[in-house]
C-alpha positions as CSV (number, residue, x, y, z in Angstrom):
1,M,-3.6,-30.8,69.3
2,A,-6.4,-28.5,68.1
3,E,-5.4,-25.5,65.9
4,S,-5.3,-22.3,67.9
5,L,-7.8,-19.5,67.0
6,K,-6.6,-16.6,64.9
7,V,-7.1,-12.9,65.6
8,K,-9.3,-12.7,62.5
9,Q,-11.7,-15.0,64.2
10,A,-12.1,-12.7,67.2
11,I,-11.9,-9.3,65.7
12,K,-15.0,-7.0,65.6
13,R,-15.6,-5.9,62.1
14,K,-18.1,-3.1,63.0
15,F,-17.2,-0.9,66.0
16,P,-18.3,2.5,67.3
17,V,-16.3,5.5,66.0
18,I,-16.1,9.0,67.4
19,D,-14.8,12.2,66.0
20,I,-11.7,13.8,67.6
21,D,-13.7,17.0,68.3
22,D,-16.6,15.2,70.1
23,S,-16.9,15.7,73.8
24,L,-15.9,13.2,76.5
25,D,-19.5,13.1,77.6
26,M,-20.5,12.0,74.1
27,A,-17.8,9.3,74.2
28,I,-19.2,8.0,77.5
29,Q,-22.7,7.9,76.1
30,L,-21.6,6.0,73.0
31,M,-19.6,3.5,75.1
32,A,-22.6,2.9,77.3
33,E,-25.0,2.5,74.3
34,T,-22.8,0.1,72.5
35,N,-21.4,-1.7,75.6
36,V,-17.7,-1.2,74.7
37,S,-14.7,0.2,76.6
38,V,-12.8,1.4,73.5
39,L,-13.8,3.7,70.7
40,A,-12.0,4.3,67.4
41,V,-11.2,8.0,66.9
42,K,-11.3,9.7,63.5
43,I,-10.6,13.0,61.9
44,G,-13.0,13.3,58.9
45,E,-12.9,9.8,57.5
46,E,-9.4,8.9,58.6
47,L,-9.0,6.6,61.6
48,I,-6.3,8.1,63.8
49,G,-6.4,6.1,67.0
50,I,-8.5,4.8,69.9
51,V,-9.8,6.2,73.2
52,T,-10.4,4.0,76.2
53,V,-12.5,4.2,79.3
54,W,-9.3,5.0,81.2
55,D,-8.4,7.8,78.9
56,I,-11.9,9.3,79.4
57,L,-11.7,8.9,83.2
58,G,-8.3,10.6,83.2
59,G,-9.7,13.4,81.1
60,L,-12.6,14.0,83.4
61,A,-10.5,13.8,86.5
62,H,-8.3,16.6,85.1
63,N,-11.4,18.6,84.0
64,Y,-10.4,18.5,80.3
65,D,-14.0,18.5,79.0
66,R,-15.6,21.1,81.4
67,Q,-15.8,24.8,80.8
């Protein structure tokens, strides 16, 4: 039986990152430009989590990014 692939063989080493204070519109644009559905989120240089397409859709549906 062939050895199964490891996570390290599939992981993306470079991925788009967005700042926690950036707008949802900016996140959408970055996702579209980089063809991804998840962005890493940072405060300063510290990675603190991720934001997904579903998170953004929920935010827009609840008008979180509109003034």
